[in-house]
C-alpha positions as CSV (number, residue, x, y, z in Angstrom):
1,X,0.0,0.0,0.0
2,X,1.2,3.5,-0.8
3,X,0.2,5.7,2.1
4,X,-2.7,3.4,2.7
5,X,-3.8,3.2,-0.9
6,X,-3.6,0.1,-3.0
7,X,-4.7,0.1,-6.7
8,X,-7.5,-1.8,-8.2
9,X,-5.9,-1.2,-11.6
10,X,-2.7,0.2,-13.0
11,X,-2.3,2.0,-16.3
12,X,1.3,2.6,-17.5
13,X,3.1,3.9,-20.5
14,X,4.6,1.4,-22.9
15,X,8.0,2.9,-22.5
16,X,10.6,0.5,-21.0
17,X,11.5,2.6,-18.0
18,X,7.8,3.2,-17.2
19,X,7.1,-0.5,-17.5
20,X,9.9,-1.2,-15.1
21,X,8.6,1.4,-12.6
22,X,5.1,-0.1,-12.8
23,X,6.3,-3.6,-12.3
24,X,8.5,-2.7,-9.3
25,X,5.7,-0.6,-7.8
26,X,3.2,-3.5,-8.3
27,X,5.6,-5.9,-6.6
28,X,6.3,-3.6,-3.7
29,X,2.5,-3.1,-3.2
30,X,1.8,-6.9,-3.6
31,X,-0.5,-5.9,-6.4
32,X,-1.6,-9.0,-8.3
33,X,-4.0,-7.4,-10.8
34,X,-3.5,-6.5,-14.4
35,X,-1.2,-3.7,-15.6
36,X,-2.2,-2.2,-18.9
37,X,0.9,-0.9,-20.8
38,X,-0.6,1.7,-23.2
39,X,0.9,3.5,-26.2
40,X,-1.6,6.2,-25.5
41,X,0.2,7.1,-22.3
42,X,3.5,7.7,-24.1
43,X,3.8,11.4,-24.9
44,X,0.2,12.1,-25.6
45,X,-2.1,15.0,-25.0
46,X,-4.1,15.7,-21.8
47,X,-7.4,15.1,-23.5
48,X,-6.4,11.5,-24.5
49,X,-5.2,10.9,-20.9
50,X,-8.5,12.1,-19.5
51,X,-10.4,9.9,-22.0
52,X,-8.5,6.9,-20.9
53,X,-9.7,7.5,-17.3
54,X,-13.3,8.2,-18.5
55,X,-13.4,4.7,-20.2
56,X,-12.3,2.7,-17.1
57,X,-14.4,0.1,-15.6
58,X,-16.5,1.5,-12.7
59,X,-15.6,-1.5,-10.6
60,X,-12.2,0.1,-10.1
61,X,-12.2,2.6,-7.3
62,X,-8.4,3.3,-7.3
63,X,-6.4,3.5,-10.5
64,X,-2.7,4.3,-10.7
65,X,-1.6,6.1,-13.8
66,X,2.2,6.0,-14.6
67,X,3.3,8.3,-17.3
68,X,5.6,11.0,-18.5
69,X,6.0,14.8,-18.2
70,X,4.8,17.3,-19.1
71,X,1.6,15.3,-19.8
72,X,1.2,13.8,-16.4
73,X,1.6,17.1,-14.7
74,X,-0.8,18.7,-17.1
75,X,-3.3,15.9,-16.5
76,X,-3.1,16.4,-12.7
77,X,-3.7,20.1,-13.1
78,X,-6.8,19.5,-15.3
79,X,-8.2,17.2,-12.7
80,X,-7.5,19.4,-9.7
81,X,-8.6,22.8,-8.5
82,X,-5.0,23.3,-7.2
83,X,-1.9,23.8,-9.4
84,X,1.2,21.7,-9.3
85,X,4.1,23.3,-11.2
86,X,5.8,19.9,-12.0
87,X,5.5,16.4,-10.8
88,X,9.1,15.2,-10.6
89,X,10.4,11.8,-11.5
90,X,8.9,9.2,-9.1
91,X,6.5,11.9,-7.8
92,X,3.1,10.6,-6.7
93,X,-0.1,12.7,-6.8
94,X,-3.3,11.2,-5.3
95,X,-6.5,12.7,-6.4
96,X,-9.9,12.0,-4.8
97,X,-13.1,12.3,-6.8
98,X,-16.6,12.4,-5.3
99,X,-18.1,10.4,-8.2
100,X,-19.7,7.0,-8.7
101,X,-18.5,6.5,-12.3
102,X,-15.2,7.3,-14.0
103,X,-17.2,9.0,-16.8
104,X,-18.3,11.6,-14.2
105,X,-14.8,13.1,-13.9
106,X,-15.4,14.7,-17.3
107,X,-17.0,17.7,-15.5
108,X,-15.7,17.1,-12.0
109,X,-12.6,18.5,-10.2
110,X,-10.9,16.2,-7.7
111,X,-9.3,17.2,-4.5
112,X,-5.6,16.7,-3.7
113,X,-5.2,13.9,-1.2
114,X,-1.4,14.0,-1.2
115,X,1.6,14.9,-3.4
116,X,4.9,13.3,-2.5
117,X,8.2,13.2,-4.3
118,X,11.7,11.9,-3.5
119,X,13.4,15.2,-2.6
120,X,11.0,15.5,0.4
121,X,12.8,12.5,1.9
122,X,16.4,13.6,1.4
123,X,18.5,14.3,4.4
124,X,22.1,15.3,4.9
125,X,24.7,12.5,4.8
126,X,28.4,13.4,4.7
127,X,30.1,12.6,1.3
128,X,32.3,9.9,2.9
129,X,29.3,8.0,4.4
130,X,27.3,8.4,1.3
131,X,30.2,6.9,-0.7
132,X,30.2,3.8,1.6
133,X,26.5,3.4,1.4
134,X,26.5,3.7,-2.4
135,X,29.2,1.0,-2.6
136,X,27.2,-1.3,-0.3
137,X,24.1,-0.8,-2.5
138,X,26.1,-1.9,-5.6
139,X,26.6,-5.3,-4.0
140,X,22.9,-6.0,-3.5
């Protein structure tokens, strides 16, 4: 679970790195459902991204979308009342919608549940210690 959220479905770009990210995330979350790798999520326009969500099965209450910038940031901004300047690599935006069907997000704005990204979790580690930790990680 990611901050208490586990997906019912995952949509990911067909790009190799994005597929790897989706696979690793699914494994980490013990997600056993289907991952749809879609060409439509690879450098497409915001309208197409939104249409993909509108077409999702209403049995899914939580869908993870793994894509690319600037489209994924633009998509978040279309779906939210708030503005996010950029979702960085490995950034996660959770949006809540007060709807019963995915098709209802066409005219709805969601509320930001959370926005997390790797730099929020950085802390100071002296260069000498970081070098040792990096060497240890290479052995794993």
